[in-house]
C-alpha angles and dihedrals in degrees: 000000000000090000090055090055090052091048090050090050092048093049091045091053090049093052094044090049092050091048093051092046092053094042117108090202103091094109123007147177127194090274107023141040134178139186137179096289106013145035137195137197132190140173118275110280095004107090091159092069098066130161113201137187138185135219100243096195140007088263090063093055106099103224137042094229088049090052091050090049092049092050092048094046092048089048090050090050091051090051092049090049091047090050092050092049091049091050090049092049092048092050094047097041120088115263091244091064096047110029095160104059120173095021127173091260090064091052088048092056091050092047091050090050092051093047093048091049094048092051089049091050091050092048096050098073089056084071089065086086090064120109089244093057093042090054091050099038104030112222098017124152139164107325090351116102098194108201093350121102127214110265134211093257094064093042090051091050091051091048090049092050091051091051092046091052093049096049097068089057093054117063135167116254119251111230136179136178120241120177095332096315128108113231116201121195110211129195126343093297090071095228113182118231115191115212125188114245113261114223113232 
């Protein structure tokens, strides 16, 4: 049961991360918005009539810091997806095949994903000094968005990075039954805590 919750969290983080990466709503004006990999424009007062485009490769992205951010964010997403797939395989596989579920290596993958994503999120606003961002946002510069406002895509990416960085700290306890007593293993030092059996 606990493993299923972790799989659901991992898959949710993967989907939220993908949604925020593809979102063109990281910074926006009343007629234009852009994100890491896409951008949209629309006539004044008619946001339903949008025309959108994507940056098909790193060469199409208008600024070096933006390219670095895109590479880091895509790398972070791949690590989150890899972590979710490993969790899913460990939950679905028989216990005999995977006796050490929830090991430190899994937390390491999640921590690496969170770190990569956070660095990518910090690098992205440096791209506000690019000619592309200045044309969209007016007097924008590094970490200053000019006339652009923060959009839901960037906020979602930040929220996702915070969740991904908290999850490695939290882990489900490993328990086993020995002669009618529940043994809980706590922390990485594998201390044994004996608990009396509770009658049901």
